[in-house]
N, C-alpha and C positions, 0 to 999 in steps of 0.2 A: 257690506263695508259699512261700519259705524259713521254717523255724521261727526266731523271734527268739532270739539267743543271751542276752537278759535276759526272762525270764519270770515273769508274773504270774498268781496264782492265788487266786482269791477264795474266802473260807469265812466261815460263821456258825457262831457258837459255839451249840450245842445243848445242851438240858438235861441230856442222859447224859455230857456233857463238863465240866460243873462240879463243885465241891464244896459244902460247907455256906455258904460266903461267896459263892456264885454267880458265882464266878470260875473261869476255865479253870486247870488245874494245869501244871507246867511238862511233865508228860507230854504232855498235849494238844497243846501247842506243839510238841513233839520231832514227834508222829505227824504235825501239819500240814506241818510241813519235811519230812517223808519223802515225803508224799503229793505237795507240789508238785514237790521232785526228780523223781519218779517220773515225773508228768504230762509234765513238760518233758522228759524222756529219751525219753519214750514218742512225743511228739508229732515228736521229731526222728529218731525212729527209732535212736535208741542203747540201748535199755532191754535189750538183749540181742544176742547177737553168735553165729553159726553158726560152728564151729571144723572145721579140716579132718578131726579125727579122729571126726567123727560127733556129737560132743558139741555143747554150747553154753555160752556164757559170760555171767555176770550179775552185776550190782554188787552189792559186799559194803562194808559201812561199815567204815573202820578207825580214825576217829575224829570225833567230835563235840563241838564247844564251843559253849554257848549263854548269853548274858547278857540277862537279865530285865529290862525297866525297870518294866513293869506288865503284870499278868496281864490278859487281856481278860474283859469281863463277859458274862454269859449273853445269849444272841441279839446278841451285837455283831458286827457285820459287820466284817471285816479281809482283809486281803491280804497275801500272801506274795509278795515279789520274790525271785527267785533266778538265779542266773546261774555259769557253769563260771568260775572265776577261773585256774585253772592247770592244767597238764599237765607233767608230769615221766617220761613212759615207762612207768611203772608206776602211778603214782596219778595221781587226778584230784581236784582240789580244787575246792569249789563252796561259795558264799556265800549268806546269806538275809539279808534285812531283812523284818521283820513291822512293818506298821502298821496302827493301828486306824481305827475310822469316823471319828474326828476326824482323820486323816491323820498322825496324831503317832506316832514310832517306838515299838513295844512291846518289840521284842526284836530281838538281832543274832546270829548265828551263821554259823559256818565248819565245813566237814567234809572229810573226806578218804576216798576211795574208791578200792578196786581191784577188777578183774574177777577172778574163779574160773572156771575150766574144772568145771562142776556135777558132771561124772563123776568127776572125778579128785581134785576138792577142792584144787586148787591155784592159785595166782595165775598172770596169764599177763600178759604184756606189752600195753599199750593199741595196738589196732590202728590200721591206718594213716588208716582212716575217722574217727578222732578228731583227726586234725591240724585246727587251726584252731578247734577247737570250744571256747574260751575267751575271755574278756573281759580280758586281762591290765592294760588301762590303766584298768579302773574301780576306784575305792579300794574297798579290802577292807573287809567288813561288820565282821570281827573277826578280830585278829592273834592266832594261837596262841601260849601261852607255853610253857615247858619241860614236858616229859610228866609226866602224873601218876605218883606212885609208891606202893607200898604203903604202909598206916599201919604207924609203928615199933612202935606199940603197939594192941592192939585195945580199945576202950570198949564199942562194940556191935556184936552179932552175932546173925544170924539163919538158918534154912536154907529154903530153897525147893524143891518139886519142879517140873520143867519138865512143862506141862500141854500138852494137845493144842492148846488154844486160845493158847499162848504162840507156835505156830509160824508161821512166815512161809511164801511160796510156794515157798522153798527146801528146807523141812522142817528149819529151824533158828530156836532162840529169835528172835523180832524184836528188833532191836536196842533200842528202846524199853523191853522187858521188864528189859533189864539195868539202865538207871536206875532203874525201878520196884522192882527187888531192893534196889539200893543203899540208897534212899530208905527203903525198908519196914523196915530195920534199926534205924531210929533212932525214938526215941520220938516224934517231930514232924518235919514237913517247913515249919513256919511259918519264914517269913524267907529261905527259900530265894530266891537271886538269880541264881545261875548254876552251870552244871556242865560239865565236862570230861571225857569219857570217852574212854580208849584201848581198844580192843577186841583182844584177842589169840587168842582162841579161839572155836570154835562151842559151843553148848550145844544138844542135841536130848531129843526127848520121854523122859522116863524120868529125867534127870540129876537129882540131887540139887546142889544150889548152895548154897555158905556165902557169905554177905554179912556183910563185916568192915567196920567203919568206926571209925576212929581218933579221938582227942579234936579238939574245935574249938580252932585256934589261929589267932589273929590274923585270925578272920573264914573260915580255911578248913578244910576237913575231908577227909582222904584216905579211899578205899575201897578194897577189892578183892574180887572176886567170884572163887571157887575151885569146882572141879568136887570134889565130896567123896570118891569114890572114888580119885582118883589126885592130889589137891591142885594139879592144874594151875591156873592162873591164867586165867580167861578175860576178865577186864577190869579195870583200873584205873581211878578217877576221882578227880576232886576237885571239892569242891562248896564255893560261896560263900555265904556267909549275911550278913545283916544284922547290924550292929554290936549292936543289943538282943536277938540272938538268944541264948539261955541255952546254955551248954556242957554241960547235962546229957542 
């Protein structure tokens, strides 16, 4: 039986995925999105591709945007619905809708991915086997806005060392860790409603990463992650906050 193009993955929020308020963080939601996407690709036989040069290709996230309506509670059962929304030859777009145990939408997200030759660390064109693996007629879960930019001024800053526990199966820092570093530079993450991350370069074990955050203006804040050794931009992000969030 063919794998459905619209995939649903159930989850339950576990005790180690919540904070003091007994609700899952935005980071946990991002982890669940990544897991659902991976399970769909695996079931469809599209989680990796052999290449003529003897190497293999795997998916790398280039952008992720998430808007949160409500963070799920401890032990709440939820469902992540995900589907490939578009293909453009080089990138694949995948959308997500998260619903809670009451059936009400908790979060919406969209993402862009490309394939890299793992050996050469270079992007490749999508293979012909990806043709037709999209649902272009389904309403988009979230529409991307203009790309995040570096903050004009730096209000908060912190540095982090990439640990072994930060690495994924390809050997670079997991994409959710980038979001963690962006938020960890701030005095608080209370009031976070959304995040939009543009990934520019990989971080590997031992890299020192500088997390820079600009001031909160009209409910939004811009972030830059850079490798300290050469000041190369690793990611740019925009976060969205509730109106009551303090700017300090």
